[in-house]
GUTI-569112 format. One line per 2 residues: for each residue x, y, z of N, C-alpha, C. Coordinates in pm, whole numbers, plus 50000, padded with zeros to 5 digits. Example, Ala and Ser with C-alpha at 12.3 -4.5 7.8 and 13.67 -1.06 7.14 Angstrom:
BEGIN
51319 49431 50780 51230 49550 50780 51320 49670 50780  51285 49775 50708 51367 49894 50714 51290 50003 50787 .
***
This chain:
BEGIN
70915 14790 39938 70983 14682 40041 71145 14714 40043  71210 14668 40072 71342 14684 40092 71404 14813 39998 .
71515 14868 39971 71554 14949 39884 71547 14912 39741  71430 14917 39690 71372 14826 39624 71440 14865 39477 .
71442 15020 39468 71540 15045 39358 71643 15099 39423  71678 15100 39488 71760 15081 39612 71854 15171 39653 .
71906 15235 39748 72058 15253 39779 72114 15096 39796  72218 15099 39721 72304 14979 39734 72435 14990 39831 .
72488 14951 39842 72636 14965 39920 72673 15140 39907  72720 15199 39950 72754 15269 39966 72901 15303 39847 .
72966 15402 39750 73032 15382 39653 73172 15333 39670  73182 15393 39824 73336 15325 39834 73308 15278 39985 .
73371 15173 40044 73418 15099 40155 73423 15252 40255  73325 15189 40371 73327 15317 40471 73491 15256 40545 .
73521 15388 40582 73673 15331 40663 73678 15242 40771  73817 15191 40784 73799 15087 40909 73763 15163 41002 .
73690 15095 41082 73694 15168 41248 73552 15230 41221  73483 15281 41160 73348 15362 41156 73266 15327 41068 .
73151 15376 41042 73042 15363 41015 72946 15250 41037  72799 15313 40996 72686 15224 41051 72722 15079 41048 .
72785 15038 40955 72795 14857 40930 72920 14810 41119  72992 14866 41088 73075 14861 41272 72974 14917 41378 .
72891 15000 41350 72765 15011 41458 72695 14901 41454  72636 14848 41402 72536 14780 41372 72554 14618 41421 .
72751 14589 41388 72753 14442 41428 72840 14436 41520  72859 14556 41638 72869 14576 41774 72793 14611 41845 .
72677 14609 41789 72546 14644 41924 72522 14492 41973  72441 14535 42044 72413 14410 42172 72301 14326 42068 .
72202 14392 42014 72146 14321 41915 72196 14372 41770  72241 14243 41718 72299 14299 41608 72226 14339 41501 .
72252 14432 41378 72206 14494 41268 72292 14510 41197  72211 14538 41040 72303 14553 40902 72255 14674 40813 .
72292 14781 40786 72187 14891 40722 72174 14789 40561  72063 14846 40578 71982 14754 40477 72045 14793 40285 .
72131 14932 40304 72172 14925 40185 72277 14870 40157  72325 14749 40200 72405 14664 40190 72349 14589 40075 .
72246 14538 40094 72197 14418 40001 72200 14424 39882  72244 14533 39802 72244 14606 39640 72361 14607 39590 .
72424 14496 39506 72537 14497 39417 72438 14437 39272  72523 14409 39152 72444 14354 39081 72352 14277 39092 .
72367 14140 39165 72308 14000 39232 72196 14072 39280  72220 14176 39394 72094 14203 39465 71989 14262 39395 .
72029 14365 39291 71931 14429 39204 71870 14312 39126  71895 14174 39083 71863 14089 38994 71741 14022 39071 .
71813 13997 39228 71708 13899 39301 71562 14007 39326  71613 14133 39375 71483 14149 39376 71384 14202 39281 .
71451 14199 39164 71361 14234 39074 71278 14117 39020  71324 14010 39092 71250 13849 39071 71161 13871 39178 .
71210 13951 39286 71123 13914 39397 70948 14005 39406  70969 14133 39290 70886 14163 39249 70779 14129 39192 .
70850 14041 39122 70738 13917 39008 70666 13833 39095  70702 13806 39212 70667 13704 39263 70506 13681 39311 .
70424 13585 39312 70282 13621 39319 70269 13631 39485  70374 13625 39586 70346 13653 39712 70362 13820 39740 .
70399 13867 39619 70457 14008 39657 70383 14120 39579  70272 14175 39694 70184 14243 39621 70247 14393 39599 .
70340 14471 39663 70360 14600 39703 70375 14646 39518  70449 14585 39429 70503 14654 39313 70353 14662 39246 .
70301 14594 39237 70187 14547 39169 70049 14631 39210  70033 14668 39335 69976 14773 39357 69989 14889 39367 .
70113 14940 39390 70169 15075 39340 70174 15102 39189  70212 15013 39124 70187 15015 38964 70059 15068 38918 .
69943 14972 38968 69787 14996 38958 69754 15143 38994  69831 15199 39074 69789 15325 39106 69866 15463 39013 .
69944 15423 38969 70045 15537 38897 69967 15513 38770  69926 15359 38740 69894 15328 38589 69755 15477 38585 .
69713 15433 38714 69555 15512 38709 69561 15668 38701  69651 15681 38759 69705 15825 38866 69797 15984 38801 .
69883 15873 38709 69990 15949 38648 69953 16079 38603  69872 16093 38532 69812 16159 38454 69747 16279 38540 .
69710 16260 38666 69678 16312 38761 69791 16422 38826  69899 16350 38838 70068 16420 38867 70032 16509 38792 .
70073 16470 38653 70138 16550 38597 70054 16719 38540  69930 16662 38553 69851 16797 38562 69859 16867 38671 .
69827 16827 38785 69851 16913 38919 69987 16960 38976  70109 16876 38889 70202 16934 38954 70311 17053 38827 .
70252 17040 38697 70307 17080 38567 70456 17056 38574  70484 17003 38628 70658 16968 38651 70774 17022 38546 .
70836 17046 38530 70960 17061 38426 71057 16944 38491  71096 16905 38575 71197 16797 38625 71118 16715 38694 .
71122 16551 38697 71102 16447 38754 71237 16384 38814  71255 16384 38949 71346 16312 39000 71300 16196 39084 .
71380 16074 39068 71348 15921 39105 71465 15899 39225  71444 15911 39361 71488 15867 39473 71525 15683 39433 .
71675 15648 39425 71657 15530 39462 71626 15448 39332  71662 15516 39198 71605 15471 39076 71595 15302 39020 .
71682 15238 39053 71714 15163 38968 71643 15152 38861  71557 15017 38818 71545 15013 38692 71435 15122 38654 .
71385 15170 38697 71312 15316 38687 71155 15238 38617  71166 15116 38622 71029 15106 38545 70857 15149 38560 .
70852 15182 38703 70725 15204 38744 70734 15353 38679  70830 15413 38687 70879 15554 38688 70793 15597 38523 .
70788 15509 38386 70803 15489 38258 70647 15572 38272  70607 15523 38364 70411 15545 38385 70378 15677 38392 .
70474 15758 38522 70500 15907 38488 70557 15960 38395  70707 15923 38355 70710 15996 38207 70614 15973 38126 .
70555 15900 38103 70458 15887 37984 70379 16016 38008  70298 16011 38116 70203 16116 38150 70269 16265 38144 .
70388 16259 38200 70452 16414 38213 70470 16419 38059  70538 16381 37973 70549 16391 37838 70438 16424 37745 .
70366 16326 37778 70159 16335 37746 70156 16515 37773  70171 16531 37873 70076 16703 37931 70188 16736 37895 .
70291 16755 37832 70411 16883 37782 70503 16954 37834  70504 16948 37994 70565 17020 38022 70711 17009 38087 .
70753 16818 38088 70859 16762 38123 70971 16768 38046  71093 16850 38103 71185 16867 38064 71321 16774 38051 .
71346 16756 38210 71442 16649 38217 71394 16544 38322  71462 16438 38324 71452 16354 38432 71591 16311 38526 .
71585 16320 38640 71713 16295 38721 71700 16166 38816  71756 16050 38781 71729 15940 38844 71843 15954 38956 .
71811 15935 39100 71964 15880 39169 71983 15785 39233  72044 15716 39226 72089 15578 39261 72246 15544 39301 .
72248 15462 39419 72391 15462 39475 72482 15335 39358  72372 15241 39309 72391 15158 39208 72478 15176 39092 .
72599 15228 39081 72638 15277 38891 72587 15211 38830  72598 15077 38823 72570 14980 38708 72432 14969 38675 .
72364 14995 38745 72214 15001 38765 72150 15144 38688  72206 15228 38720 72163 15389 38718 72220 15386 38552 .
72319 15325 38501 72410 15335 38339 72284 15300 38306  72254 15158 38335 72164 15079 38245 72009 15172 38216 .
71982 15201 38303 71878 15267 38324 71816 15395 38233  71957 15496 38266 71962 15617 38179 71943 15582 38044 .
72059 15463 38010 72072 15506 37881 71924 15409 37798  71847 15288 37898 71690 15260 37801 71601 15402 37806 .
71618 15477 37952 71497 15567 37935 71580 15671 37827  71683 15715 37818 71727 15809 37688 71728 15774 37564 .
71691 15670 37534 71639 15594 37410 71520 15622 37376  71451 15545 37505 71304 15577 37441 71185 15717 37483 .
71294 15779 37523 71267 15968 37590 71366 16021 37529  71368 16024 37393 71478 16129 37372 71462 16234 37336 .
71367 16337 37384 71333 16495 37402 71407 16531 37523  71389 16385 37603 71407 16440 37747 71571 16479 37803 .
71614 16554 37871 71745 16533 37929 71732 16444 38036  71798 16370 38015 71830 16268 38152 71961 16269 38184 .
71963 16308 38338 72056 16296 38394 72119 16218 38534  72169 16098 38500 72189 16030 38604 72257 16062 38709 .
72240 16048 38891 72298 16100 38972 72332 15978 39041  72457 15953 39091 72544 15856 39143 72535 15911 39278 .
72449 15848 39392 72481 15876 39532 72360 15831 39600  72357 15853 39750 72295 15762 39849 72209 15906 39867 .
72032 15825 39849 71968 15939 39890 71979 15979 40015  72006 15914 40093 72024 16001 40283 72153 16090 40287 .
72242 16088 40192 72339 16163 40208 72347 16270 40085  72315 16266 39969 72383 16356 39838 72233 16400 39780 .
72150 16478 39860 72026 16504 39777 72069 16655 39724  72214 16702 39799 72242 16805 39745 72311 16845 39581 .
72277 16690 39545 72342 16691 39412 72262 16692 39260  72114 16731 39353 71999 16688 39250 72005 16840 39158 .
72012 16847 39013 71996 16934 38924 71830 16950 38900  71820 17019 38794 71652 17027 38734 71586 17147 38755 .
71538 17183 38640 71452 17297 38633 71336 17320 38726  71327 17413 38801 71147 17398 38853 71005 17419 38773 .
70919 17362 38813 70901 17318 38944 70949 17144 38922  70978 17096 39019 71023 16935 39028 70922 16878 39101 .
70924 16748 39093 70852 16619 39190 70982 16569 39180  70972 16494 39319 71091 16402 39384 70955 16294 39427 .
70980 16201 39322 70962 16064 39295 71055 15941 39420  70952 15918 39526 71065 15833 39594 70930 15706 39647 .
70946 15604 39542 70831 15505 39539 70847 15330 39599  70784 15277 39617 70801 15098 39608 70783 15114 39760 .
70741 15186 39842 70744 15170 39968 70879 15193 40089  70937 15216 40021 71105 15261 40047 71117 15352 40168 .
71031 15408 40179 71042 15480 40325 71004 15401 40423  70922 15302 40435 70953 15202 40544 71038 15156 40569 .
71181 15150 40508 71283 15098 40556 71345 15157 40699  71318 15337 40709 71380 15386 40800 71268 15383 40912 .
71367 15417 41026 71319 15368 41170 71210 15506 41188  71126 15542 41272 71059 15687 41284 71140 15795 41266 .
71241 15780 41355 71336 15907 41378 71424 15973 41232  71472 15836 41185 71530 15820 41048 71458 15918 40957 .
71312 15828 40953 71191 15874 40834 71183 16015 40846  71193 16068 41004 71149 16218 41037 71288 16301 40959 .
71371 16248 40995 71507 16361 40912 71510 16335 40809  71459 16231 40745 71498 16215 40569 71371 16316 40508 .
71270 16309 40525 71153 16373 40486 71204 16520 40521  71234 16569 40629 71285 16704 40636 71414 16737 40510 .
71482 16631 40522 71614 16634 40424 71559 16705 40310  71451 16612 40232 71404 16605 40122 71302 16771 40077 .
71232 16775 40183 71182 16942 40188 71307 17055 40174  71420 17038 40236 71501 17132 40236 71564 17144 40111 .
71593 17065 40014 71642 17074 39870 71525 17108 39797  71395 17131 39842 71300 17170 39776 71232 17337 39801 .
71211 17405 39651 71128 17534 39702 71027 17543 39750  70984 17616 39794 70832 17628 39823 70705 17578 39699 .
70636 17518 39734 70539 17514 39591 70584 17378 39494  70705 17287 39526 70748 17173 39458 70720 17046 39546 .
70723 16978 39484 70644 16821 39493 70739 16703 39550  70648 16604 39633 70707 16475 39667 70602 16378 39658 .
70645 16281 39572 70513 16184 39534 70529 16056 39627  70532 15956 39692 70555 15929 39839 70481 15756 39791 .
70570 15631 39792 70471 15533 39810 70486 15513 39871  70369 15441 40014 70361 15402 40151 70293 15212 40131 .
70343 15144 40169 70253 15021 40181 70176 15061 40335  70078 14972 40308 69958 15017 40422 69956 14883 40508 .
69946 14897 40624 69889 14804 40744 69791 14727 40673  69791 14553 40702 69698 14485 40665 69696 14331 40729 .
69659 14222 40660 69605 14149 40732 69786 14066 40753  69790 14029 40844 69984 13974 40919 70003 13853 40820 .
69888 13804 40784 69925 13657 40695 70003 13698 40550  69908 13789 40501 69942 13871 40366 70068 13909 40356 .
70111 14016 40494 70262 14071 40462 70353 13996 40531  70318 13878 40588 70463 13776 40610 70477 13678 40492 .
70366 13670 40399 70409 13593 40277 70491 13639 40205  70434 13787 40178 70556 13872 40072 70716 13887 40102 .
70729 13855 40266 70845 13852 40288 70919 13751 40256  70841 13578 40268 70893 13485 40261 70804 13387 40219 .
70874 13400 40046 70801 13335 39998 70847 13196 39979  70781 13121 39893 70729 12957 39849 70876 12954 39814 .
70892 13026 39723 71046 12959 39623 71158 13005 39739  71182 13092 39812 71327 13130 39878 71389 13221 39842 .
71335 13316 39709 71381 13462 39631 71425 13550 39775  71324 13562 39834 71351 13687 39937 71456 13612 40044 .
71468 13489 40058 71576 13422 40173 71724 13421 40100  71769 13445 39951 71832 13449 39884 71884 13589 39901 .
71807 13658 39870 71807 13847 39862 71881 13869 40035  71793 13829 40097 71841 13848 40272 72010 13805 40265 .
72051 13701 40242 72176 13636 40285 72247 13721 40155  72207 13783 40029 72286 13829 39990 72380 13956 40037 .
72294 14051 40127 72391 14125 40219 72492 14095 40273  72509 13972 40318 72671 13917 40364 72778 13879 40267 .
72682 13857 40100 72808 13862 39983 72839 13961 39926  72761 14097 39974 72808 14230 39948 72918 14261 40024 .
72912 14225 40180 72985 14240 40240 73165 14166 40224  73142 14083 40212 73237 14005 40161 73307 14043 40047 .
73233 14069 39923 73336 14157 39804 73384 14284 39852  73333 14362 39909 73336 14502 39942 73450 14519 40064 .
73425 14463 40134 73553 14498 40280 73599 14349 40312  73605 14250 40203 73744 14137 40232 73625 14049 40357 .
73547 14073 40357 73505 13971 40493 73494 13808 40441  73465 13712 40537 73463 13582 40532 73322 13506 40567 .
73248 13586 40553 73078 13554 40571 73055 13414 40496  72982 13313 40552 72907 13220 40465 72793 13238 40487 .
72749 13266 40381 72584 13298 40380 72497 13196 40401  72533 13055 40335 72450 12926 40350 72471 12898 40538 .
72550 12994 40631 72560 12943 40777 72440 13012 40841  72355 13089 40762 72261 13168 40820 72135 13197 40759 .
72031 13152 40845 71906 13141 40752 71806 13282 40757  71754 13266 40702 71621 13389 40661 71511 13357 40776 .
71508 13501 40857 71371 13493 40900 71278 13626 40916  71172 13612 40842 71092 13747 40865 70934 13728 40969 .
70918 13828 41011 70801 13829 41132 70735 13981 41098  70622 13963 41174 70503 14076 41151 70546 14158 41329 .
70581 14238 41342 70571 14316 41477 70442 14405 41472  70371 14342 41525 70237 14391 41550 70226 14532 41624 .
70334 14565 41747 70312 14669 41816 70408 14798 41717  70495 14740 41690 70573 14855 41602 70525 14894 41418 .
70405 14785 41435 70330 14787 41255 70460 14821 41149  70555 14674 41185 70671 14710 41049 70681 14552 41061 .
70720 14467 40930 70805 14357 40940 70979 14383 40938  71027 14261 41009 71145 14262 41043 71228 14131 40958 .
71334 14148 40878 71376 14072 40809 71554 14041 40905  71566 13937 40947 71681 13889 41010 71748 13777 40950 .
71874 13727 40991 71945 13656 40939 72001 13572 41060  71961 13473 41070 72009 13369 41202 72113 13273 41183 .
72217 13286 41261 72323 13177 41232 72274 13050 41252  72336 13008 41180 72322 12834 41215 72466 12757 41286 .
72499 12781 41387 72602 12748 41477 72722 12871 41516  72791 12822 41588 72860 12935 41641 72985 12949 41563 .
72985 13070 41505 73106 13091 41412 73179 13224 41427  73267 13265 41384 73368 13409 41373 73380 13401 41245 .
73379 13600 41209 73354 13639 41106 73454 13764 41098  73541 13744 41002 73645 13847 40999 73638 13914 40905 .
73648 14054 40931 73584 14165 40834 73709 14279 40823  73790 14259 40734 73932 14326 40733 73884 14490 40673 .
73786 14508 40637 73752 14658 40555 73714 14745 40648  73651 14701 40755 73581 14749 40865 73624 14700 41017 .
73785 14649 41012 73874 14626 41112 73788 14599 41213  73735 14445 41173 73589 14373 41299 73660 14244 41260 .
73637 14175 41393 73618 14019 41390 73512 14033 41464  73401 13943 41445 73261 13939 41514 73234 13785 41526 .
73162 13780 41662 73133 13634 41735 73005 13646 41703  72914 13515 41618 72810 13496 41654 72796 13345 41710 .
72670 13367 41837 72664 13238 41851 72518 13157 41801  72534 13066 41837 72404 12969 41767 72297 13047 41775 .
72208 13069 41656 72041 13086 41667 72066 13253 41716  72160 13313 41654 72196 13520 41725 72146 13538 41587 .
72077 13649 41589 72059 13700 41494 72078 13809 41454  72073 13874 41302 72111 14054 41251 72007 14056 41199 .
71976 14164 41244 71858 14225 41179 71948 14317 41065  71850 14233 40916 71876 14333 40796 71793 14433 40755 .
71644 14449 40796 71555 14469 40747 71446 14558 40801  71416 14673 40864 71269 14669 40886 71187 14702 40782 .
71077 14673 40751 70962 14764 40646 70863 14802 40741  70866 14906 40757 70691 14927 40813 70639 14974 40742 .
70484 14953 40807 70362 14966 40689 70282 15079 40805  70210 15176 40707 70163 15325 40726 69992 15313 40740 .
69949 15379 40815 69773 15372 40788 69817 15545 40750  69660 15600 40654 69679 15738 40568 69695 15851 40684 .
69605 15866 40786 69666 15963 40881 69776 15992 40919  69840 15867 40931 70024 15883 41005 70085 15912 40854 .
70040 15914 40772 70130 15979 40638 70131 16132 40674  70018 16117 40672 70008 16286 40665 70080 16371 40750 .
70041 16285 40860 70089 16407 41004 70239 16396 40963  70289 16268 40916 70470 16281 40885 70514 16354 40817 .
70442 16377 40666 70469 16485 40575 70456 16581 40633  70304 16622 40689 70330 16757 40761 70418 16823 40856 .
70480 16717 40949 70596 16779 41077 70715 16798 40983  70707 16745 40872 70851 16736 40743 70832 16881 40676 .
70735 16916 40670 70685 17070 40573 70614 17062 40453  70523 16901 40435 70457 16908 40335 70307 16892 40338 .
70230 16935 40248 70073 16956 40287 70053 16826 40149  69986 16736 40229 69920 16621 40141 69835 16678 40045 .
69804 16716 39918 69744 16748 39805 69637 16664 39735  69696 16521 39739 69611 16396 39683 69642 16269 39752 .
69533 16198 39781 69622 16047 39827 69525 15932 39755  69570 15839 39732 69562 15741 39639 69580 15581 39679 .
69472 15493 39665 69551 15373 39683 69489 15257 39565  69555 15159 39575 69504 15062 39473 69343 14982 39476 .
69309 14922 39415 69132 14884 39413 69165 14818 39517  69265 14741 39603 69240 14672 39722 69283 14722 39833 .
69297 14877 39830 69361 14957 39971 69489 14883 40027  69583 14815 39963 69724 14770 40019 69809 14883 39993 .
69800 14998 39918 69937 15072 39893 69865 15182 39841  69916 15279 39922 69900 15438 39919 70019 15521 39868 .
69944 15607 39752 70042 15701 39694 70029 15839 39719  70080 15921 39813 70064 16075 39841 70117 16173 39743 .
70050 16260 39686 70136 16370 39613 70111 16504 39734  70212 16540 39779 70226 16634 39876 70325 16774 39845 .
70277 16866 39815 70337 17011 39821 70406 17094 39905  70530 17082 39885 70651 17163 39984 70580 17327 40035 .
70550 17320 40140 70536 17465 40208 70616 17527 40333  70555 17629 40303 70673 17759 40384 70718 17686 40552 .
70871 17660 40542 70921 17621 40633 70907 17697 40793 .
***
């Protein structure tokens, strides 16, 4: 879902007058980049979401990794494991256990924009895996892949279904950017949530306890904090629905009444009509053939494809090929 282990907001606010936030809030259909969900509160809310009974992706992906991590280690023989959007790196421990057991892994490189989440995760992993060289990298995985160190061969893990937060053209560009920093024969381990019953999907993004609604509104709190805005989060209602044509879930915030919001850090004054929506996230769902085709177009060949026992979530292991 979301940027689960996420990119959080940029390390420093975008300059006044520019950036995706300005573009989104001045568009005819307003939208916000989902990376703005994450500060310490956003990360904590997302961790709560992953434990909700309605939210299956984390459990489903964990099931795959628990049964297949050993296969990943054996097939790749990787010396470095890179995790993009690492967050707590909880699921990655399944991979770390398998790789260290296999005996080839030398380094773990988590990349995350949330410096606090990264510091916490790297400290915990360094303590639990003292023989590993753990090198956290603060950065946005859409911009800073060139910062990734590590000895070859490397496995880049992009888990949690986060790839679904990109629009199709953005997805293609991102996958190509990952391929561009890898040498031929290095690996991408990709988690993708699969198309399934609409009711299952909609409940996963609109839980009965209202945790997802609070997570959604947190994007406004982050903008308030980082850009000095005066959003009233309680003046916006959480909305989510399944778009069957595009095969993605949309999350939105709906304005409760007419309101004007000042965002000094972006040089913006934004008006919202009663009932007007801001799109805060898409979460695309995939079919196996589509995943293979998109990876192929980006310069990867899928070597293995695994799903959980209910076939809700897919994990692919793909090798970078000659471009």
